C-alpha positions as CSV (number, residue, x, y, z in Angstrom):
1,X,0.0,0.0,0.0
2,X,1.2,3.5,-0.8
3,X,-0.2,6.6,0.8
4,X,0.5,10.0,-0.8
5,X,-0.5,13.2,0.8
6,X,-0.8,15.7,-2.0
7,X,-1.8,18.8,0.0
8,X,-2.0,20.2,3.5
9,X,-3.9,23.3,2.5
10,X,-0.7,25.5,2.5
11,X,0.4,25.0,6.1
12,X,4.2,25.5,6.0
13,X,5.2,23.9,9.3
14,X,4.0,20.3,9.0
15,X,1.5,17.9,7.6
16,X,-0.5,15.8,10.1
17,X,-2.3,12.6,9.7
18,X,-4.0,11.3,12.9
19,X,-5.0,7.8,11.9
20,X,-5.1,5.4,8.9
21,X,-6.7,2.0,8.8
22,X,-6.7,-0.1,5.6
23,X,-8.4,-3.4,5.1
24,X,-8.3,-5.7,2.1
25,X,-6.7,-8.7,0.5
26,X,-3.1,-8.5,-0.8
27,X,-2.7,-9.0,-4.5
28,X,0.5,-9.7,-6.4
29,X,3.8,-10.5,-4.8
30,X,4.9,-9.2,-1.4
31,X,7.1,-6.2,-1.2
32,X,10.7,-7.1,-0.6
33,X,11.7,-4.0,1.3
34,X,12.7,-4.3,5.0
35,X,10.9,-3.3,8.1
36,X,10.0,0.4,8.6
37,X,10.5,0.0,12.4
38,X,12.6,2.6,14.0
39,X,12.8,6.1,15.4
40,X,12.6,9.0,12.9
41,X,13.4,12.6,13.4
42,X,10.7,15.0,12.2
43,X,10.1,18.8,12.6
44,X,7.3,17.9,15.1
45,X,9.4,15.6,17.3
46,X,10.6,12.0,17.2
47,X,8.3,9.5,15.4
48,X,8.5,5.9,16.7
49,X,7.3,3.1,14.3
50,X,7.0,-0.6,15.0
51,X,6.2,-3.0,12.2
52,X,4.9,-6.5,12.9
53,X,4.3,-8.4,9.7
54,X,2.0,-6.1,7.6
55,X,0.9,-4.1,10.7
56,X,2.6,-0.8,11.4
57,X,1.9,1.2,14.6
58,X,3.6,4.3,15.9
59,X,3.4,7.5,17.8
60,X,5.2,10.8,18.3
61,X,7.4,11.2,21.4
62,X,5.8,14.4,22.6
63,X,6.2,15.3,26.3
């Protein structure tokens, strides 16, 4: 699955997405890229992601 955010209505500081849930049946071959688990630096704060199989969960480290 690919998610592309095309606009944030002109807000210069950041783009925020609160939640995304996707359901369905995989088609084609599985992606061979590695896990996205890790801690990422953003202009909002640190973003922590944990990938378990096809499931990805995460949160910002804010306060």
